[in-house]
N, C-alpha and C positions, 0 to 999 in steps of 0.2 A: 501494498498498499505506497499509496504516494506521503513524505513527512507534512502536504500543506496543493494544497490545489486553489490555484488563482486563475479565476475565471473575468476575462478582461473582455473589452470591449474598444476594437479601433477607433480612434477619435479621426476626424476626418482633417487634421495632421500630417495622416501615415498611415491614409490610403494611398495604395499603387505600392506602397514601401515593403519589399523581402520580409520575411516571418521575422529572420534576427534582428534585424537594423530599427526593424517595432516593436519588441520584445526588450528591444534589449534597453530604448527608452522609456520605458511603459515602466520595469523592472524592475529600472535605477540597476541592469546587469552588464557584464561582459558578450560584445556580438557572440564570441567565445562560447560563451558558455551555454549562452541560447542555442547556437550550432547542437551543442553535446546534448542539450535537451532533444534537439528535435531527432537526433540520430535514434536516442533513446529512445524514443516514438514516444514522450514527455509533454507534445504539444497538439492539440488539437483542434480542428474546425470541421464541429457541425457533427463529431463523430470520426472524422476522421484524420489522421492524421494529415500535418506538415514538414516539410521541407526548409531548411532553413534559408533554403533561394525562392520557397512559393515566394508569391506578393498576397498580400493580405490587403482586404479593400472599408473606405468606410464601411462602421455598420457591424460590423463582422465581431463574433463569441467564438473566441479565446479562451480556452484551457488549458493551463500548466497544472503537470505537477510535479512542485519542488524535489528537487529531492531532498535521502534524510540529512539532517543537520546536527548527524551521527558526531561532526568532525570536526562541527565549526570551534572552535574549540583549538581546531591544531595548527597553528603557525609552519609551514612550507619556508624552509630557506630560500628565496628566489630573487638571484639578478635581478633588474629594469633597469632597463634601458631606457638613458635619459632622465632618471633622479637624480640630479645632484644635492652637495653638501653644499650653505647656503652657510651655515656658520655650525663648527665642531668645539663643543665645553667643556670642559668635564662633567657637568650637572645635565648638556640637556643637550641635544640636538638642532638644531631646524633645515629642514630638509626645502629641498624645492622638487615638490609631487606634478611628477607629469601628469594629463591628461589620462581616463584606462586603468589608474592603479586605485585603490581601494586603500582607506587607513588602516583596515583589518580586516581581517578573512571574519562571515560572516552566513548563516544561510543561504544556498544558493548560490555565491560570489566562489568562481574557480581564478579567477585569475591574480593577478597580481596586486600585494598590498606595501603598505610600506612598514609595518613590522616585516615579514618576511625580508624585501629587499633589506633593510638593517641587520636581518639575522644573518645571510648571507656574505656580507660588508665585511661579519668578524666584533659591528657593533655588540655591548650590551646592554641593555636599557631597563631602567625600573618595572622591576616584577608586579608593582602597584596594580589593582583595576582587575575588569574579569581579565581570566585568563585572557581569549583571543586578543585584547587589544592593550597586552600591556602597554606602559608610558604612556598612550595617547590621551593626551589630556583637554582635544582638541580635534574634528576634522575637516577634512573638506570632501564633496562629494563628488564623486568615483568622475564626473563629467568637467570635473574645479581644479584647475591647471593652483602649483604657487606657494607659497610660502606655509609651512604645515614647523612646530616644533612637538620635537620627540622627547618623556623624558629619560633618564640614564639611572640616578636615582635616586632611592623614596623621597627623602626630602624635598626632592627641587621639584616632583611626579603634584605631593602634598601643599607645597606654594604654587603654582600653578594652576594645578586644578584648582582650589582658592582663586586665582587671578583674573581667571575665568567664569568663575560661578561671580566673582561679586563686579563683572564690567567693569577689571580694570587693564585688561588687553585693550594697546588699539590695536581692534584689525581692521585692514584701508584696502580697499579692492577697485580696482575699475572694472568700468565694464562700458563693452559698446549697445549703446540700446539704440532701439528703432523714433528715427525722427527727434521728437525737440522735445524736454519735459518742462515744463511747466508748471511752478516758475526756476530760475535756473540755478536756484539753491535753498535745499530744505529742507523739510524733516517727513516721512512718512512715515504715521502713527496707525497702524491699523494690528486688531491680531489677528492669529494665523492657525489655520488646524486644519484637518483636513479635509485633504475634497470628497464631499457629499456621498461624489456620484465615481468619481477618476480613481480608484484601487493608482496609490501610489503616488498622486499627485493631493497637497495643499495649495488653500483657498484661503480668501482673508473671510472670516468671517467672523459674524459677533456671540460671541463668549470663549474664541479662539483662544492660544497663551498671548500677551503683549509685546509687542512684535516693533521696532523700529532703530529707521533706517533712516542717518543723516547722505546727504550726496550734491556734489557741485558737479556742475556742466565746466567742464576742463577745454571741448573744444567740437563747436558744431559745425555737423559735413554736410546735412542738408536732409538725405535719406535717413541716418543714423545720428547718433553722439558718443563720444567719451565723457564718463561718471566717474570722479573720482568716489566710494563707497566707507562710510567711515558706521560699522553696525555696531551699535548699541547691546542691541540683545543679541542671540542666533541661533535663529529658527532653523527645521529643515527643509532647505530649497526659499530660503525670505529674503535673499534681493532676487533672486526669480518672481516669486512672487510676486510680491514689492509692484515692481516695474510691472509683469504684464498686468497687474489691476487700474494703473495709471493709463494703458493701452500703451507704451511703451516699452513690449517684452525687447530682452537679451536680442540679440542679431544671433540667429542658429536656435533658438531657445523652439525648435517647434513643439517642445509639450507645453509649453507658455502662451502660445498662438503666434511666436515669431513669421513673419514673410517665408515660407523654403523659396522664392524665387532670388529674397535677397538673402539668403544663407549662400545656394548655389554662386552666386554672383560672385561670394567675398574666396568662398568655396570654404565653409566652415560646416563641419558637420558636426559640430557640438556647441552650446550657447558660450557665447563671446564674453568669458567672465573669471581674473583672475586676482589671488589673494596676493597681492603687489608687496604688501610692508605687513609687516608684526613688529608693533612695542609693549615692551611688559620690563618690568625691573626683574633683576636678575634672584636668581631661588634663591642663592646664597648669601650675595654680598646687598641686593638693595637697590646693583649703582643702576642705568637705564637701561635698556639692549635694544637695537632697532634692527631690522632684518629687510632685506629687500631683494622681492626676484624681479628677475628681469620680461616680456613679455615672450611666450615660445615659438616658433617659429612660424605656426597657421596664424594665430593673434595678430600677430607681425605683420604681417603677410596681407591681410584684412585692412588692416585700421593702415598702410602703406597705400592700403586702393578705394578707400572713401579717401584719406586725405589727396591723394594724388589728381580725383575725380577719376578711375579707370569705373568706378561704380556711381 
């Protein structure tokens, strides 16, 4: 028997997509994981199995039998191409997380993880936290790149975890959003909860968890704008949900209503969203620490296309 059955309805934005691409977006999983589920006969439409390359259509009802999570606590050392080290301190390490990499193992995820990559590189990290997320004091979505700090020692884990909980960490993201937000500088204060009709999505909902996003437009390109975002809270998909609610979704974010034509023109296969800078007090000395992550190649290309008028 499957560990868990997910029943999904393909949204308009994913109509015509390959099964592996559509389900990877909807389930926040890797395409390789979805491809394996298809090969294992875990993905069905109207009772018939789907192959990874089959096309799905808007309104299709898809059943996915997720694999048994019995090994979810197992950290598999695995080198990750493109994952750099921004700062290596005796108490913590700040990694430059690439897109397509999860923070830690979880049920259904068979792709690379930050903790697995650090283990493969010989790093010893804190053993605090749940077994599958040792040393992890905050997370970035699989589809979001950028700076992420991991604790090496138990005291550092405690101090950094407290800092994130008390909102004393300066979390700065850069995003390219469609159109031009008005006003050019402002605060989005809107509660977020699970979407009532779409699994694995979130939405602005009355009764949701308090969520506060501060933003400022850095540059406007007509069809899209580069914005700097400071997160006061850290809800799942917060930036994506808030800008989608303003009708300015992140470019390339088909899950939250982005224009697929613009995404294609910019060469984007994910949302243009990057954890650009982290600022926090050193967990042992209290001295200020600031670490920045440069834009990865795909985001830099899209930004250049916008700034030079190619799009």
